[in-house]
C-alpha positions in Angstrom: 44.1 61.5 78.0 42.3 59.2 75.6 38.8 59.3 77.2 36.9 62.4 78.4 36.1 60.8 81.7 39.8 60.6 82.6 40.2 64.4 82.5 36.6 65.9 82.9 34.0 65.1 85.6 30.9 67.1 86.0 29.9 67.1 89.7 26.8 67.9 91.7 25.5 71.4 91.9 27.3 72.6 88.8 30.8 71.8 89.9 33.5 70.5 87.5 36.6 68.4 88.3 39.0 68.7 85.3 42.5 68.7 84.1 42.9 71.9 82.0 46.1 70.8 80.2 44.2 67.9 78.5 42.2 70.4 76.5 43.1 72.7 73.5 42.4 76.4 73.7 39.0 76.3 72.0 37.8 73.5 74.4 39.0 75.4 77.4 37.2 78.5 76.2 34.0 76.5 76.0 34.5 75.0 79.5 35.3 78.3 81.0 32.3 80.0 79.4 30.0 77.3 80.8 31.4 76.7 84.3 32.0 79.8 86.5 35.4 80.0 88.1 34.2 79.2 91.6 32.7 75.9 90.3 35.8 74.7 88.4 38.1 72.5 90.4 41.3 71.9 88.4 43.5 69.0 89.1 47.3 68.8 89.0 49.2 66.6 86.5 50.0 64.2 89.3 46.3 63.8 90.2 45.2 63.7 86.6 47.7 60.8 86.0 46.1 59.0 88.9 42.7 59.5 87.1 41.2 61.8 89.8 38.6 62.9 87.2 37.5 59.3 86.7 35.3 59.8 89.7 31.8 58.8 90.8 29.7 61.5 92.3 26.7 60.4 94.4 24.9 63.2 96.1 28.2 65.1 96.8 30.0 61.9 97.8 33.0 61.6 95.5 34.4 58.1 95.1 37.8 58.0 93.4 41.3 56.8 93.3 43.8 58.0 95.9 44.5 61.7 95.3 46.7 64.5 96.8 45.9 66.3 100.0 45.5 69.5 98.1 42.8 68.2 95.9 41.1 66.5 98.8 41.0 69.8 100.7 39.7 71.6 97.6 36.9 69.1 97.2 36.0 69.2 100.9 36.0 73.0 100.9 33.5 72.9 98.0 31.3 70.7 100.2 32.1 67.2 98.9 32.8 64.1 101.0 35.8 62.4 99.5 36.1 58.6 99.6 39.4 57.4 98.3 40.1 53.9 97.2 43.3 52.1 96.2 42.6 51.5 92.5 46.2 51.1 91.3 45.5 47.7 89.6 42.6 49.3 87.6 44.9 52.2 86.6 47.1 49.6 84.8 44.1 48.8 82.6 43.5 52.4 81.9 40.6 53.2 84.2 39.6 54.0 87.7 36.4 54.4 89.8 34.0 55.6 87.0 35.1 52.7 84.8 34.0 50.2 87.5 30.4 51.4 87.4 27.5 50.0 85.5 24.5 52.4 85.6 21.2 50.6 86.0 18.1 52.4 85.0 14.5 52.1 86.0 12.0 50.7 83.5 11.0 53.0 80.6 7.4 54.1 81.0 5.3 54.4 77.8 4.0 58.0 77.5 2.3 57.6 74.2 1.1 54.8 71.9 4.1 55.3 69.6 5.7 52.3 68.1 8.2 50.5 70.4 11.8 49.9 69.4 12.0 46.8 67.2 14.0 44.9 69.8 11.4 45.5 72.5 7.8 44.6 73.1 5.2 46.8 74.7 2.8 45.7 77.4 0.1 48.4 77.1 -1.7 47.3 80.2 1.2 48.1 82.6 2.6 51.1 80.7 6.0 49.5 80.7 8.2 48.5 77.8 9.5 45.0 78.3 12.8 44.1 76.7 12.7 40.4 75.7 15.5 38.2 77.1 17.5 36.3 74.6 17.0 32.6 74.8 19.9 30.4 76.0 21.7 28.5 73.3 
């Protein structure tokens, strides 16, 4: 498991979806000291290889590749709605649901008159930081 998001997925309300065998003893100790047992949802090797942990959690709605009935039941018992998608073609490239997401953020609001990042300009009248668009070549 070459990326953390293929074996470790923090979920809503302090839950964790993870594949314990992907971690060494010291890492497992850290995980187990942070997440209580009733909040840890471990996945089987089969589900891990189908990138079950490469999931998207939106308000307790989990979007992920097709997973086992056991894992589906465990997620549903924990109060999650499970939305499975056939992502086999994306698995071939080494990713699944989370790898298909681009997070878009709201504009950054200026909270103080500190200097803006060199690649941005500040419009003090609106309180927003405007990122200049690159000009077409």
